LUMMISE-968971 format. One record per residue (C-alpha): residue number from 1; residue in three letters; x, z, y. Coordinates in Angstrom, 2 decimals. Layout:
% residues N
<kolro><koldo>NUM</koldo><mise>ALA</mise><px>X</px><pz>Z</pz><py>Y</py></kolro>
...
END
This chain:
% residues 218
<kolro><koldo>1</koldo><mise>MET</mise><px>2.50</px><pz>3.12</pz><py>28.69</py></kolro>
<kolro><koldo>2</koldo><mise>ALA</mise><px>1.25</px><pz>5.09</pz><py>25.69</py></kolro>
<kolro><koldo>3</koldo><mise>PRO</mise><px>-2.43</px><pz>4.60</pz><py>24.78</py></kolro>
<kolro><koldo>4</koldo><mise>SER</mise><px>-4.84</px><pz>7.44</pz><py>25.45</py></kolro>
<kolro><koldo>5</koldo><mise>SER</mise><px>-5.89</px><pz>9.79</pz><py>22.68</py></kolro>
<kolro><koldo>6</koldo><mise>ASP</mise><px>-9.46</px><pz>8.54</pz><py>22.98</py></kolro>
<kolro><koldo>7</koldo><mise>SER</mise><px>-8.30</px><pz>4.95</pz><py>22.42</py></kolro>
<kolro><koldo>8</koldo><mise>VAL</mise><px>-6.28</px><pz>5.93</pz><py>19.35</py></kolro>
<kolro><koldo>9</koldo><mise>VAL</mise><px>-9.21</px><pz>7.86</pz><py>17.89</py></kolro>
<kolro><koldo>10</koldo><mise>LYS</mise><px>-11.55</px><pz>4.90</pz><py>18.42</py></kolro>
<kolro><koldo>11</koldo><mise>VAL</mise><px>-9.18</px><pz>2.57</pz><py>16.55</py></kolro>
<kolro><koldo>12</koldo><mise>LEU</mise><px>-8.79</px><pz>5.07</pz><py>13.72</py></kolro>
<kolro><koldo>13</koldo><mise>LEU</mise><px>-12.53</px><pz>5.55</pz><py>13.32</py></kolro>
<kolro><koldo>14</koldo><mise>ASP</mise><px>-13.35</px><pz>1.85</pz><py>13.60</py></kolro>
<kolro><koldo>15</koldo><mise>ARG</mise><px>-10.68</px><pz>0.60</pz><py>11.19</py></kolro>
<kolro><koldo>16</koldo><mise>PHE</mise><px>-10.03</px><pz>3.45</pz><py>8.77</py></kolro>
<kolro><koldo>17</koldo><mise>GLY</mise><px>-12.82</px><pz>5.96</pz><py>9.28</py></kolro>
<kolro><koldo>18</koldo><mise>GLU</mise><px>-14.76</px><pz>5.61</pz><py>6.04</py></kolro>
<kolro><koldo>19</koldo><mise>THR</mise><px>-14.66</px><pz>8.95</pz><py>4.25</py></kolro>
<kolro><koldo>20</koldo><mise>TYR</mise><px>-13.53</px><pz>9.03</pz><py>0.63</py></kolro>
<kolro><koldo>21</koldo><mise>ALA</mise><px>-16.98</px><pz>10.34</pz><py>-0.30</py></kolro>
<kolro><koldo>22</koldo><mise>GLU</mise><px>-18.58</px><pz>7.28</pz><py>1.30</py></kolro>
<kolro><koldo>23</koldo><mise>GLN</mise><px>-16.11</px><pz>5.02</pz><py>-0.46</py></kolro>
<kolro><koldo>24</koldo><mise>ALA</mise><px>-17.07</px><pz>6.61</pz><py>-3.78</py></kolro>
<kolro><koldo>25</koldo><mise>GLY</mise><px>-20.77</px><pz>6.10</pz><py>-3.11</py></kolro>
<kolro><koldo>26</koldo><mise>ILE</mise><px>-21.52</px><pz>9.80</pz><py>-2.58</py></kolro>
<kolro><koldo>27</koldo><mise>LYS</mise><px>-24.44</px><pz>10.44</pz><py>-0.23</py></kolro>
<kolro><koldo>28</koldo><mise>LEU</mise><px>-22.99</px><pz>13.71</pz><py>0.95</py></kolro>
<kolro><koldo>29</koldo><mise>GLY</mise><px>-25.41</px><pz>16.46</pz><py>1.82</py></kolro>
<kolro><koldo>30</koldo><mise>ASP</mise><px>-25.65</px><pz>20.23</pz><py>1.52</py></kolro>
<kolro><koldo>31</koldo><mise>LYS</mise><px>-27.17</px><pz>19.98</pz><py>-1.96</py></kolro>
<kolro><koldo>32</koldo><mise>PRO</mise><px>-25.77</px><pz>20.86</pz><py>-5.40</py></kolro>
<kolro><koldo>33</koldo><mise>SER</mise><px>-25.41</px><pz>17.35</pz><py>-6.83</py></kolro>
<kolro><koldo>34</koldo><mise>PRO</mise><px>-23.51</px><pz>15.60</pz><py>-3.99</py></kolro>
<kolro><koldo>35</koldo><mise>LEU</mise><px>-21.33</px><pz>18.67</pz><py>-3.48</py></kolro>
<kolro><koldo>36</koldo><mise>TYR</mise><px>-20.42</px><pz>18.59</pz><py>-7.14</py></kolro>
<kolro><koldo>37</koldo><mise>GLU</mise><px>-19.69</px><pz>14.86</pz><py>-6.93</py></kolro>
<kolro><koldo>38</koldo><mise>LEU</mise><px>-17.29</px><pz>15.63</pz><py>-4.07</py></kolro>
<kolro><koldo>39</koldo><mise>LEU</mise><px>-15.57</px><pz>18.25</pz><py>-6.24</py></kolro>
<kolro><koldo>40</koldo><mise>VAL</mise><px>-15.09</px><pz>15.64</pz><py>-8.97</py></kolro>
<kolro><koldo>41</koldo><mise>LEU</mise><px>-13.71</px><pz>13.17</pz><py>-6.45</py></kolro>
<kolro><koldo>42</koldo><mise>ALA</mise><px>-11.31</px><pz>15.78</pz><py>-5.08</py></kolro>
<kolro><koldo>43</koldo><mise>THR</mise><px>-10.10</px><pz>16.44</pz><py>-8.62</py></kolro>
<kolro><koldo>44</koldo><mise>LEU</mise><px>-9.40</px><pz>12.76</pz><py>-9.19</py></kolro>
<kolro><koldo>45</koldo><mise>LEU</mise><px>-7.70</px><pz>12.30</pz><py>-5.81</py></kolro>
<kolro><koldo>46</koldo><mise>SER</mise><px>-5.40</px><pz>15.25</pz><py>-6.52</py></kolro>
<kolro><koldo>47</koldo><mise>ALA</mise><px>-3.39</px><pz>13.34</pz><py>-9.13</py></kolro>
<kolro><koldo>48</koldo><mise>ARG</mise><px>-0.37</px><pz>11.21</pz><py>-8.29</py></kolro>
<kolro><koldo>49</koldo><mise>ILE</mise><px>-2.39</px><pz>8.03</pz><py>-8.44</py></kolro>
<kolro><koldo>50</koldo><mise>ALA</mise><px>-3.64</px><pz>5.47</pz><py>-5.91</py></kolro>
<kolro><koldo>51</koldo><mise>SER</mise><px>-6.68</px><pz>6.66</pz><py>-3.99</py></kolro>
<kolro><koldo>52</koldo><mise>ASP</mise><px>-8.53</px><pz>3.41</pz><py>-4.73</py></kolro>
<kolro><koldo>53</koldo><mise>VAL</mise><px>-8.09</px><pz>4.06</pz><py>-8.46</py></kolro>
<kolro><koldo>54</koldo><mise>ALA</mise><px>-9.37</px><pz>7.62</pz><py>-8.08</py></kolro>
<kolro><koldo>55</koldo><mise>VAL</mise><px>-12.40</px><pz>6.38</pz><py>-6.16</py></kolro>
<kolro><koldo>56</koldo><mise>ALA</mise><px>-13.09</px><pz>3.70</pz><py>-8.76</py></kolro>
<kolro><koldo>57</koldo><mise>ALA</mise><px>-12.90</px><pz>6.31</pz><py>-11.53</py></kolro>
<kolro><koldo>58</koldo><mise>ALA</mise><px>-15.32</px><pz>8.56</pz><py>-9.66</py></kolro>
<kolro><koldo>59</koldo><mise>ARG</mise><px>-17.76</px><pz>5.67</pz><py>-9.34</py></kolro>
<kolro><koldo>60</koldo><mise>GLU</mise><px>-17.54</px><pz>5.09</pz><py>-13.10</py></kolro>
<kolro><koldo>61</koldo><mise>LEU</mise><px>-18.22</px><pz>8.75</pz><py>-13.86</py></kolro>
<kolro><koldo>62</koldo><mise>PHE</mise><px>-21.19</px><pz>8.82</pz><py>-11.51</py></kolro>
<kolro><koldo>63</koldo><mise>GLY</mise><px>-22.45</px><pz>5.50</pz><py>-12.84</py></kolro>
<kolro><koldo>64</koldo><mise>ALA</mise><px>-22.41</px><pz>7.01</pz><py>-16.33</py></kolro>
<kolro><koldo>65</koldo><mise>GLY</mise><px>-24.70</px><pz>9.75</pz><py>-15.05</py></kolro>
<kolro><koldo>66</koldo><mise>TYR</mise><px>-22.20</px><pz>12.58</pz><py>-14.70</py></kolro>
<kolro><koldo>67</koldo><mise>ARG</mise><px>-23.41</px><pz>13.65</pz><py>-11.26</py></kolro>
<kolro><koldo>68</koldo><mise>THR</mise><px>-24.04</px><pz>17.31</pz><py>-12.08</py></kolro>
<kolro><koldo>69</koldo><mise>PRO</mise><px>-21.94</px><pz>19.92</pz><py>-13.87</py></kolro>
<kolro><koldo>70</koldo><mise>GLN</mise><px>-24.59</px><pz>20.05</pz><py>-16.58</py></kolro>
<kolro><koldo>71</koldo><mise>ARG</mise><px>-24.29</px><pz>16.34</pz><py>-17.29</py></kolro>
<kolro><koldo>72</koldo><mise>MET</mise><px>-20.49</px><pz>16.46</pz><py>-17.10</py></kolro>
<kolro><koldo>73</koldo><mise>GLN</mise><px>-20.35</px><pz>19.33</pz><py>-19.57</py></kolro>
<kolro><koldo>74</koldo><mise>GLU</mise><px>-22.83</px><pz>17.69</pz><py>-21.93</py></kolro>
<kolro><koldo>75</koldo><mise>ALA</mise><px>-20.83</px><pz>14.45</pz><py>-22.03</py></kolro>
<kolro><koldo>76</koldo><mise>SER</mise><px>-18.33</px><pz>14.21</pz><py>-24.86</py></kolro>
<kolro><koldo>77</koldo><mise>TRP</mise><px>-14.63</px><pz>14.36</pz><py>-24.09</py></kolro>
<kolro><koldo>78</koldo><mise>GLN</mise><px>-14.32</px><pz>10.74</pz><py>-25.24</py></kolro>
<kolro><koldo>79</koldo><mise>ASP</mise><px>-17.20</px><pz>9.59</pz><py>-23.05</py></kolro>
<kolro><koldo>80</koldo><mise>ARG</mise><px>-15.43</px><pz>11.04</pz><py>-20.02</py></kolro>
<kolro><koldo>81</koldo><mise>VAL</mise><px>-12.15</px><pz>9.43</pz><py>-21.08</py></kolro>
<kolro><koldo>82</koldo><mise>ASP</mise><px>-13.90</px><pz>6.08</pz><py>-21.46</py></kolro>
<kolro><koldo>83</koldo><mise>ALA</mise><px>-15.46</px><pz>6.31</pz><py>-17.99</py></kolro>
<kolro><koldo>84</koldo><mise>LEU</mise><px>-12.10</px><pz>7.18</pz><py>-16.45</py></kolro>
<kolro><koldo>85</koldo><mise>GLY</mise><px>-10.53</px><pz>4.27</pz><py>-18.30</py></kolro>
<kolro><koldo>86</koldo><mise>ARG</mise><px>-13.08</px><pz>1.85</pz><py>-16.90</py></kolro>
<kolro><koldo>87</koldo><mise>GLY</mise><px>-11.91</px><pz>2.95</pz><py>-13.48</py></kolro>
<kolro><koldo>88</koldo><mise>HIS</mise><px>-8.30</px><pz>2.30</pz><py>-14.56</py></kolro>
<kolro><koldo>89</koldo><mise>TYR</mise><px>-7.53</px><pz>6.02</pz><py>-14.29</py></kolro>
<kolro><koldo>90</koldo><mise>ARG</mise><px>-5.42</px><pz>5.75</pz><py>-17.43</py></kolro>
<kolro><koldo>91</koldo><mise>ARG</mise><px>-2.28</px><pz>7.76</pz><py>-16.76</py></kolro>
<kolro><koldo>92</koldo><mise>TYR</mise><px>-4.23</px><pz>11.00</pz><py>-16.58</py></kolro>
<kolro><koldo>93</koldo><mise>ASP</mise><px>-7.48</px><pz>10.16</pz><py>-18.37</py></kolro>
<kolro><koldo>94</koldo><mise>GLU</mise><px>-7.24</px><pz>12.54</pz><py>-21.33</py></kolro>
<kolro><koldo>95</koldo><mise>ARG</mise><px>-5.99</px><pz>15.52</pz><py>-19.35</py></kolro>
<kolro><koldo>96</koldo><mise>THR</mise><px>-8.51</px><pz>14.88</pz><py>-16.58</py></kolro>
<kolro><koldo>97</koldo><mise>SER</mise><px>-11.39</px><pz>14.61</pz><py>-19.05</py></kolro>
<kolro><koldo>98</koldo><mise>THR</mise><px>-10.51</px><pz>18.07</pz><py>-20.33</py></kolro>
<kolro><koldo>99</koldo><mise>MET</mise><px>-10.24</px><pz>19.51</pz><py>-16.83</py></kolro>
<kolro><koldo>100</koldo><mise>LEU</mise><px>-13.56</px><pz>18.03</pz><py>-15.73</py></kolro>
<kolro><koldo>101</koldo><mise>GLY</mise><px>-15.30</px><pz>19.60</pz><py>-18.70</py></kolro>
<kolro><koldo>102</koldo><mise>GLU</mise><px>-13.70</px><pz>22.99</pz><py>-18.10</py></kolro>
<kolro><koldo>103</koldo><mise>ALA</mise><px>-14.38</px><pz>22.91</pz><py>-14.34</py></kolro>
<kolro><koldo>104</koldo><mise>ALA</mise><px>-18.04</px><pz>22.06</pz><py>-14.96</py></kolro>
<kolro><koldo>105</koldo><mise>ALA</mise><px>-18.31</px><pz>25.06</pz><py>-17.26</py></kolro>
<kolro><koldo>106</koldo><mise>GLN</mise><px>-16.65</px><pz>27.28</pz><py>-14.62</py></kolro>
<kolro><koldo>107</koldo><mise>LEU</mise><px>-19.09</px><pz>26.13</pz><py>-11.95</py></kolro>
<kolro><koldo>108</koldo><mise>LEU</mise><px>-22.09</px><pz>26.70</pz><py>-14.19</py></kolro>
<kolro><koldo>109</koldo><mise>ASP</mise><px>-20.94</px><pz>30.10</pz><py>-15.41</py></kolro>
<kolro><koldo>110</koldo><mise>ARG</mise><px>-19.89</px><pz>31.60</pz><py>-12.09</py></kolro>
<kolro><koldo>111</koldo><mise>TRP</mise><px>-21.99</px><pz>29.84</pz><py>-9.45</py></kolro>
<kolro><koldo>112</koldo><mise>HIS</mise><px>-24.88</px><pz>28.45</pz><py>-11.52</py></kolro>
<kolro><koldo>113</koldo><mise>GLY</mise><px>-23.79</px><pz>24.89</pz><py>-10.76</py></kolro>
<kolro><koldo>114</koldo><mise>ASP</mise><px>-24.17</px><pz>25.29</pz><py>-7.00</py></kolro>
<kolro><koldo>115</koldo><mise>LEU</mise><px>-21.10</px><pz>25.13</pz><py>-4.74</py></kolro>
<kolro><koldo>116</koldo><mise>ARG</mise><px>-23.13</px><pz>26.56</pz><py>-1.88</py></kolro>
<kolro><koldo>117</koldo><mise>LYS</mise><px>-22.97</px><pz>29.86</pz><py>-3.76</py></kolro>
<kolro><koldo>118</koldo><mise>LEU</mise><px>-19.18</px><pz>29.61</pz><py>-3.75</py></kolro>
<kolro><koldo>119</koldo><mise>ARG</mise><px>-19.28</px><pz>29.02</pz><py>0.01</py></kolro>
<kolro><koldo>120</koldo><mise>ASP</mise><px>-21.56</px><pz>32.01</pz><py>0.49</py></kolro>
<kolro><koldo>121</koldo><mise>GLU</mise><px>-19.35</px><pz>34.22</pz><py>-1.68</py></kolro>
<kolro><koldo>122</koldo><mise>ALA</mise><px>-16.48</px><pz>33.25</pz><py>0.63</py></kolro>
<kolro><koldo>123</koldo><mise>GLY</mise><px>-18.57</px><pz>34.20</pz><py>3.67</py></kolro>
<kolro><koldo>124</koldo><mise>GLY</mise><px>-18.22</px><pz>30.64</pz><py>4.98</py></kolro>
<kolro><koldo>125</koldo><mise>ASP</mise><px>-14.55</px><pz>31.27</pz><py>5.69</py></kolro>
<kolro><koldo>126</koldo><mise>ALA</mise><px>-12.58</px><pz>28.08</pz><py>5.10</py></kolro>
<kolro><koldo>127</koldo><mise>GLN</mise><px>-9.49</px><pz>29.79</pz><py>3.71</py></kolro>
<kolro><koldo>128</koldo><mise>GLN</mise><px>-11.55</px><pz>31.90</pz><py>1.32</py></kolro>
<kolro><koldo>129</koldo><mise>VAL</mise><px>-13.43</px><pz>28.78</pz><py>0.21</py></kolro>
<kolro><koldo>130</koldo><mise>ARG</mise><px>-10.06</px><pz>27.11</pz><py>-0.35</py></kolro>
<kolro><koldo>131</koldo><mise>LYS</mise><px>-8.86</px><pz>30.03</pz><py>-2.44</py></kolro>
<kolro><koldo>132</koldo><mise>LEU</mise><px>-11.95</px><pz>29.95</pz><py>-4.65</py></kolro>
<kolro><koldo>133</koldo><mise>LEU</mise><px>-11.76</px><pz>26.19</pz><py>-5.07</py></kolro>
<kolro><koldo>134</koldo><mise>THR</mise><px>-8.24</px><pz>26.46</pz><py>-6.46</py></kolro>
<kolro><koldo>135</koldo><mise>GLU</mise><px>-9.63</px><pz>28.50</pz><py>-9.35</py></kolro>
<kolro><koldo>136</koldo><mise>PHE</mise><px>-11.22</px><pz>25.36</pz><py>-10.77</py></kolro>
<kolro><koldo>137</koldo><mise>LYS</mise><px>-9.31</px><pz>23.48</pz><py>-13.41</py></kolro>
<kolro><koldo>138</koldo><mise>GLY</mise><px>-7.70</px><pz>20.47</pz><py>-11.74</py></kolro>
<kolro><koldo>139</koldo><mise>ILE</mise><px>-8.19</px><pz>21.68</pz><py>-8.18</py></kolro>
<kolro><koldo>140</koldo><mise>GLY</mise><px>-4.99</px><pz>22.95</pz><py>-6.66</py></kolro>
<kolro><koldo>141</koldo><mise>PRO</mise><px>-4.21</px><pz>23.35</pz><py>-2.95</py></kolro>
<kolro><koldo>142</koldo><mise>VAL</mise><px>-4.19</px><pz>19.56</pz><py>-2.47</py></kolro>
<kolro><koldo>143</koldo><mise>GLY</mise><px>-7.59</px><pz>19.13</pz><py>-4.08</py></kolro>
<kolro><koldo>144</koldo><mise>ALA</mise><px>-9.04</px><pz>22.02</pz><py>-2.11</py></kolro>
<kolro><koldo>145</koldo><mise>ASP</mise><px>-7.81</px><pz>20.45</pz><py>1.12</py></kolro>
<kolro><koldo>146</koldo><mise>ILE</mise><px>-9.39</px><pz>17.12</pz><py>0.17</py></kolro>
<kolro><koldo>147</koldo><mise>PHE</mise><px>-12.72</px><pz>18.81</pz><py>-0.58</py></kolro>
<kolro><koldo>148</koldo><mise>LEU</mise><px>-12.73</px><pz>20.79</pz><py>2.67</py></kolro>
<kolro><koldo>149</koldo><mise>ARG</mise><px>-11.73</px><pz>17.83</pz><py>4.85</py></kolro>
<kolro><koldo>150</koldo><mise>GLU</mise><px>-14.74</px><pz>15.91</pz><py>3.56</py></kolro>
<kolro><koldo>151</koldo><mise>VAL</mise><px>-17.29</px><pz>18.72</pz><py>3.15</py></kolro>
<kolro><koldo>152</koldo><mise>GLN</mise><px>-16.92</px><pz>19.84</pz><py>6.78</py></kolro>
<kolro><koldo>153</koldo><mise>ALA</mise><px>-19.30</px><pz>16.96</pz><py>7.57</py></kolro>
<kolro><koldo>154</koldo><mise>VAL</mise><px>-22.12</px><pz>19.03</pz><py>6.02</py></kolro>
<kolro><koldo>155</koldo><mise>TRP</mise><px>-20.64</px><pz>22.55</pz><py>6.09</py></kolro>
<kolro><koldo>156</koldo><mise>PRO</mise><px>-20.28</px><pz>23.45</pz><py>9.78</py></kolro>
<kolro><koldo>157</koldo><mise>GLN</mise><px>-19.09</px><pz>26.90</pz><py>8.67</py></kolro>
<kolro><koldo>158</koldo><mise>VAL</mise><px>-15.66</px><pz>25.49</pz><py>7.74</py></kolro>
<kolro><koldo>159</koldo><mise>THR</mise><px>-15.22</px><pz>23.18</pz><py>10.75</py></kolro>
<kolro><koldo>160</koldo><mise>PRO</mise><px>-12.70</px><pz>22.31</pz><py>12.01</py></kolro>
<kolro><koldo>161</koldo><mise>TYR</mise><px>-10.73</px><pz>21.88</pz><py>8.81</py></kolro>
<kolro><koldo>162</koldo><mise>LEU</mise><px>-7.51</px><pz>19.99</pz><py>9.46</py></kolro>
<kolro><koldo>163</koldo><mise>ASP</mise><px>-4.74</px><pz>20.60</pz><py>6.96</py></kolro>
<kolro><koldo>164</koldo><mise>ASP</mise><px>-1.02</px><pz>20.00</pz><py>7.44</py></kolro>
<kolro><koldo>165</koldo><mise>ARG</mise><px>-1.17</px><pz>16.43</pz><py>6.18</py></kolro>
<kolro><koldo>166</koldo><mise>VAL</mise><px>-3.77</px><pz>15.49</pz><py>8.79</py></kolro>
<kolro><koldo>167</koldo><mise>ILE</mise><px>-1.90</px><pz>17.30</pz><py>11.56</py></kolro>
<kolro><koldo>168</koldo><mise>ARG</mise><px>1.38</px><pz>15.55</pz><py>10.70</py></kolro>
<kolro><koldo>169</koldo><mise>ALA</mise><px>-0.34</px><pz>12.16</pz><py>10.66</py></kolro>
<kolro><koldo>170</koldo><mise>ALA</mise><px>-1.98</px><pz>12.90</pz><py>14.01</py></kolro>
<kolro><koldo>171</koldo><mise>ALA</mise><px>1.39</px><pz>13.66</pz><py>15.59</py></kolro>
<kolro><koldo>172</koldo><mise>LYS</mise><px>2.79</px><pz>10.35</pz><py>14.32</py></kolro>
<kolro><koldo>173</koldo><mise>VAL</mise><px>0.13</px><pz>8.36</pz><py>16.19</py></kolro>
<kolro><koldo>174</koldo><mise>GLY</mise><px>0.43</px><pz>10.41</pz><py>19.35</py></kolro>
<kolro><koldo>175</koldo><mise>LEU</mise><px>-2.57</px><pz>12.68</pz><py>18.87</py></kolro>
<kolro><koldo>176</koldo><mise>PRO</mise><px>-2.48</px><pz>16.46</pz><py>19.41</py></kolro>
<kolro><koldo>177</koldo><mise>SER</mise><px>-0.90</px><pz>18.49</pz><py>16.62</py></kolro>
<kolro><koldo>178</koldo><mise>ASP</mise><px>-3.09</px><pz>21.46</pz><py>17.53</py></kolro>
<kolro><koldo>179</koldo><mise>ALA</mise><px>-6.15</px><pz>21.61</pz><py>15.29</py></kolro>
<kolro><koldo>180</koldo><mise>ARG</mise><px>-8.61</px><pz>22.68</pz><py>18.00</py></kolro>
<kolro><koldo>181</koldo><mise>LYS</mise><px>-7.41</px><pz>20.02</pz><py>20.44</py></kolro>
<kolro><koldo>182</koldo><mise>LEU</mise><px>-7.56</px><pz>17.36</pz><py>17.75</py></kolro>
<kolro><koldo>183</koldo><mise>ALA</mise><px>-11.08</px><pz>18.41</pz><py>16.77</py></kolro>
<kolro><koldo>184</koldo><mise>GLY</mise><px>-12.07</px><pz>18.23</pz><py>20.43</py></kolro>
<kolro><koldo>185</koldo><mise>LEU</mise><px>-11.45</px><pz>14.47</pz><py>20.46</py></kolro>
<kolro><koldo>186</koldo><mise>VAL</mise><px>-14.58</px><pz>13.80</pz><py>18.38</py></kolro>
<kolro><koldo>187</koldo><mise>ASP</mise><px>-18.22</px><pz>14.68</pz><py>18.91</py></kolro>
<kolro><koldo>188</koldo><mise>SER</mise><px>-19.32</px><pz>16.10</pz><py>15.55</py></kolro>
<kolro><koldo>189</koldo><mise>PRO</mise><px>-18.17</px><pz>17.49</pz><py>12.20</py></kolro>
<kolro><koldo>190</koldo><mise>VAL</mise><px>-19.14</px><pz>14.13</pz><py>10.65</py></kolro>
<kolro><koldo>191</koldo><mise>GLU</mise><px>-16.75</px><pz>12.30</pz><py>12.97</py></kolro>
<kolro><koldo>192</koldo><mise>LEU</mise><px>-14.07</px><pz>14.90</pz><py>12.30</py></kolro>
<kolro><koldo>193</koldo><mise>ALA</mise><px>-14.35</px><pz>14.25</pz><py>8.55</py></kolro>
<kolro><koldo>194</koldo><mise>ARG</mise><px>-14.04</px><pz>10.53</pz><py>9.26</py></kolro>
<kolro><koldo>195</koldo><mise>LEU</mise><px>-11.03</px><pz>11.06</pz><py>11.54</py></kolro>
<kolro><koldo>196</koldo><mise>SER</mise><px>-9.36</px><pz>13.19</pz><py>8.88</py></kolro>
<kolro><koldo>197</koldo><mise>ALA</mise><px>-9.87</px><pz>10.48</pz><py>6.26</py></kolro>
<kolro><koldo>198</koldo><mise>ALA</mise><px>-8.50</px><pz>7.85</pz><py>8.64</py></kolro>
<kolro><koldo>199</koldo><mise>LEU</mise><px>-5.39</px><pz>9.89</pz><py>9.36</py></kolro>
<kolro><koldo>200</koldo><mise>VAL</mise><px>-4.74</px><pz>10.45</pz><py>5.66</py></kolro>
<kolro><koldo>201</koldo><mise>ARG</mise><px>-5.03</px><pz>6.71</pz><py>5.06</py></kolro>
<kolro><koldo>202</koldo><mise>VAL</mise><px>-2.64</px><pz>5.72</pz><py>7.81</py></kolro>
<kolro><koldo>203</koldo><mise>SER</mise><px>-0.16</px><pz>8.43</pz><py>6.86</py></kolro>
<kolro><koldo>204</koldo><mise>ARG</mise><px>0.58</px><pz>6.39</pz><py>3.73</py></kolro>
<kolro><koldo>205</koldo><mise>ARG</mise><px>1.22</px><pz>3.13</pz><py>5.59</py></kolro>
<kolro><koldo>206</koldo><mise>SER</mise><px>4.11</px><pz>3.24</pz><py>8.05</py></kolro>
<kolro><koldo>207</koldo><mise>ARG</mise><px>3.48</px><pz>-0.20</pz><py>9.58</py></kolro>
<kolro><koldo>208</koldo><mise>VAL</mise><px>-0.11</px><pz>0.70</pz><py>10.39</py></kolro>
<kolro><koldo>209</koldo><mise>MET</mise><px>1.12</px><pz>3.24</pz><py>12.93</py></kolro>
<kolro><koldo>210</koldo><mise>ASP</mise><px>2.45</px><pz>0.45</pz><py>15.14</py></kolro>
<kolro><koldo>211</koldo><mise>GLU</mise><px>-0.75</px><pz>-1.54</pz><py>14.61</py></kolro>
<kolro><koldo>212</koldo><mise>ILE</mise><px>-2.86</px><pz>1.39</pz><py>15.81</py></kolro>
<kolro><koldo>213</koldo><mise>THR</mise><px>-0.71</px><pz>1.92</pz><py>18.86</py></kolro>
<kolro><koldo>214</koldo><mise>ARG</mise><px>-0.89</px><pz>-1.77</pz><py>19.82</py></kolro>
<kolro><koldo>215</koldo><mise>ALA</mise><px>-4.64</px><pz>-1.96</pz><py>19.26</py></kolro>
<kolro><koldo>216</koldo><mise>ALA</mise><px>-5.27</px><pz>1.21</pz><py>21.23</py></kolro>
<kolro><koldo>217</koldo><mise>ALA</mise><px>-3.08</px><pz>0.04</pz><py>24.09</py></kolro>
<kolro><koldo>218</koldo><mise>GLY</mise><px>-4.94</px><pz>-3.26</pz><py>24.22</py></kolro>
END
């Protein structure tokens, strides 16, 4: 007998439900600095590189004080490269350093360093927010999806945000492939962000699917 959706969701949240923002040490809130930190993290996660490496690189950047677009822009290109290197983000460190500097300048010039102004310009519409996000250097569709999956915890305007990757992963573990039904399995936007992160994690690990099913059935 297949486990219930509620059982599967509980296993996912308990075992894999840490958001990438939490993993990177971001205390996410609807404020300029943590929102910018999430944008940086989404940029790093967009590359073809292990998520743990991207998270480690984000921690190094934040530890160096680059938590605002002002500080990121003021840092030298080499300082950013060095921070990325300490996080072992070496395949893309030079290119990413350039993109982070350019994206910080874009954010400052157009939205005065405040991503809430971007959200307001988009009228709170998730797809319009996504479109504007892709105008940043280093943030393509993948990066925009990452940002929106996580930011829905503090931006109820864009909830539910469940992109194709999350929906496909949900179907693999027997959860609804309809976004509204999937969102209805959790109690809050915070839990939905956690569920999304969990599904992304398990989508990369084929054997974990069986583990989830067994644990949920038990």
